[in-house]
N, C-alpha and C positions, 0 to 999 in steps of 0.2 A: 478537228471538228470544223475549223474554218475551211479546210480545203474541200471538205465536203458540201459545204454550203456555197462556196464559189463555183463547184460543179454542178450544183443544182440551178443557179443562177444562170450559168451558161448556156444549161440545156433549155433553159425557159427562154432566154434570148434568142438562142438558134431557132426554137420553135416558132417565135414572133417572126424572125426574118424569113422563115421558109413560107409563113403564112401571107406575109405581104408579097412574097413573089409571085404567088398564085391567087392574090385577092382580085386580080382584074377577071380572071377566067374562072375560077373555082371559089366561089365564096364559102359554099358549104365546106371544101377541103379545108380551106383555112379557118373555118371555126372548130372543125373536128381535131386539126393539128393542134391548135392553141389550147383547146380542151384538153388534148393528151398532154402537150407539155405542163400544162397547170397540175395535171393529176399526177405526172410525173415528180414536179417539183413538191407536192404535197407527200408522195409516197417517199422521197428523198428526205424531206423534212422528218418524217415519222421515223424513218430509219435512223436519221440523227439523233432525235429525242430519244428513242430507244436505246442508241449508242451510250448518250450521255448519259442515261439512266442506269444502264450497265456498268458504265465506270464508276458512278457515284454508288451502286451496291458495291462495286469490289473495294473502293475506297472505305467505304463503311465496314465491309467485312475485315479488310487490314487493320483498321483501327480497333474493332472489335477483339480482333486475336492479339493486338499488341496489348490491349488493357486486359484480356484475359489470361495473357502470358504472367501480366504483371500481377495480376491477383493469385495465380497459382504459387508464384515465387515469393511475393509479400502479400499476404493477405491484410496483414494489420496495416500497412503503408498505402492503402488505396486512397487517393485524393480526388474528389471530385468536385465540381462547382456546388451542387446541392449540399455535400457534407459539410464544404466550408461554410455554406450560408448558414446552416444549421448551427454550427459551432459558434458563428459569430453572434446569432440571435441569442444562443444560451448565454453567451458572455455579456451581452447586453442587458439579459434578463437579470443576472446577477448583479452587475453595477447598478441597474435600477432598484433592485432589494437592497443593496448596500446603502443606495441614497435613501431609502425610504426608512430603514432603521435608524440611521443618522439623523433624520427629520424627527421621527419620534422620540430618540433620546434628546435631542435639543428642546423638543418641547417640555420634555419631563425636567429637565434642568430650568427651564424658564418657570415652570409652576413652582418647584422649589424656592426659586428665587423670588419668587412672589409671596410665598410663604415667609422667609425669612425677612422681606422688607416688612410684613406685618406685624412679625414680631418685633422688629425695631421700631416701629411706630409705637407698639403698646410700651416700651422700655423708654421712650420718650416721655409717653405719658405719664407713666410713673415717677419719673424723674421731675416733670412739672409739679405733680402732686404732692412731692416730697420737700421741694424748695420752700414754700411758705410754712410748712410744719415745724422745721428745726432751724434754729439758728447757727448751729455748726454744721457746714456745707462739707458733707463726706464727699470723697473722691469715686462718685458714682455717674460721671457725665462720660457715658459711653458713647454717645451719639455720633460725634465726628471719627472716633477710631473704628467704631461699627460700620459707619456708612462707608468709609473708605475702604475697610476689609471686604465686604460684600460686594461693594461697586467693582472694586480692582481684581477680584478674584473671578466673579460671575461674568462680568463684562468680558474680560479676556477670554474665558471659555466659549461664551457665545459668538464673539466675533470670529474667533479661530475656528469655530464648528462650522460657522455661515461661509467663511472662507473655503474651507476643505469642500463643503458641500457643492460650493459653486463650481471650484475646480473640477471637482468629479463630473458635473452636469456639463461643463464646458468641454471636456474630454469626451465624454458620452456623445453629444452632440458631433463634435468633429470626427468621432468614430462612425458614427451612424452615416454623416455625408461621405465619408471615404469608402464605406461598404456600398452605398447605393452608386457610387462612381464606379466602383470595381466591379459590382454585377454589371452594370450597364457596359463597361468595357469587355467584359467576358462574353456578353451575348453579342459584341459586334466583332471583336477581332479576337478571334481564337489562337492567333499567331504570337499575341503578345503576352501569353501566359507567364512567362519567366520574369519579363519586366514588372508585369503587375504583382508578381510575387515578391519581387525585390522591394519594391514601394511599400508593399503590406507588411513587409518582414521588417522595414525600417520604422513604421508607423507603430507596431507592435512593441519595438524596442524603446521606442519613444515613451510609448504608453506604460510600459513597464516602470521606465525610469521615474516618472513622473508619479505613478501610485506608490514608488517606492519613497520618492519625497514625502508626498502626502502623508503617507504611514509615519514615517519618522516625525514629520511636524506634529501630527496628531498626537502619537504617544508622548512626545515631550510636552505637550500641552497639558494632557491629561495628569502626567507624572507632576508637573508644577503647579498645576491647579489642586491636585491631591494634596500636596506639601504645604502651601498655603491655606488649604482649609484645615488641616492638621494643627498648623501653628495657631490659627485662630482659635480652634477647639482647646487648645493647651492653655490659651490664656483667659480661659473661663475660670481659671483658679483664681486669680485675683478678683474676679466677680463673687465667687463663692466666699472669699474673705468678708468682702465689702458687707456681705449679707448677714454673715456671722456678726460681725461690728454692728450692724444697725439691731440686731436681736438683742446684742449685749447692753446697748444703750436704751432700748425699750424696756429690758429688764431693770436696770438700774433706775430709770425713770419711775417705772412702777412702784419699786421699792421705795424710793423719796416720797412718791406721791401718797404712800398707804401712811409716812410718818407724818405728814402734813395735812391740817385740817382746812377744809374748804378748798381742795386742790383737784376738783374734778376736771377742769379744763387740762390740767397736767397730765393727770390719770389718761384722760381721752387720747392726747396726743401720745403717748407712750404706747396705748393700744392701736391706732392708728399706724404707728412705725411698725409693731410686730405684725400687722395685717399686710403693710406693704411688703416688709421682708419675706413672710410667705408667699405672696403673690409672686414677688420677683422670682424666689426660688422654683415655684412651679413652672414660672415661663422659661427659666433656663433649663429645666429638665426637658421642657418640650423643645427648646431648641437644640439640645444636646442629642435627643433622638433623632431630629430631623437631619442635623449635621451628619450623625453616625448612618442614617439610610442614605443620604447623599453620597458618602463615602463609599459605602457597598456598591450602591449603583454605579457609581464612576468606575469601580474595579472591575465590577460585572461587566460595563460598556468596554472597558480597555479589553478584558478577555474576549468578549465577541468580536471587537474590531480585529484582535489578533488573529482569530479564526478565520475569519472573512479576509482580511488581507492575505493569508496563506492560501487559502482558497483561490483568489484572484493570481498569485504567483503561479499557482498550479495550472490555472487556466492558460495563462499567458505561456509558460514553459509549453503545455500541450500545443498552443499554437506554433510556437518556433518549430517544436519537432513535425507539425504537420507540414508546414511551410518548407521545410528542408525536404522531407519526403515527397513533396509535390514538386520541388525543382528537380529532384532524381528522375521522377516519374516523367515530367516534361522534357527533360534530357534526353530521354529513351525515344 
């Protein structure tokens, strides 16, 4: 191509030199010769462009033949820039869906925690009402222990869930930036396909490793929280015993009040104790239902997360397989 351009320039220069020779005597001849040289240069440039176009068409046909042969031999292993982009977008959609699911579950856990906090406040009110009514102080002061159990359990779940979501979002942002850089480089330099595939493979491997760490941490957090909540639920047996003791005391007080004349205040105190015990028992029943529902929700969330992590592992494995096939195709 360069030799043809040089030839065209030489012919043009030759025409100009000849024109200058005859400029004194034959100006018209100079004009025609210059015009002829310019036309000849344009014709040569057109021939050069057609030749370059033919070469590009030949290269394009050769590449089409290579890719068509690869399609006939391994139809399932065809790797193209568009298919990689589609797979990447699909992976991002799955990650964002997992992020939304975890966010909803965190909101549900937060709502349950607020409900338990409300129940705790009711128990505090009941204890406050019970203290001035009976000189015998029963061991019903559950406020510190209950508060510690709720805060230790749910705060851990909330913090670890937020940390996991932040890590997933951070990895998603990093992966999105890498994909944009990758697509840009694919559009600029097609000769660096193998290098980019290796970089992408490394990032996918690192992403799979981080996802595995997050999955293990999340599962351990769920297991630990479930165990602590079940232990808290088991400790309610002591509260039930306290309620039964309150009922027995109120019954004895009612019996003693019936034996003594003019003991309306004593009878009223026994009735209030019995009412307080009944209200406490109903409240504990509500707490029991909430804890059971929470445990079921956590187990369901655990199963969902396990399935989602398995799906993410399958996607990562598919990407690794795609990159291997892409390397093989690029090497051809």
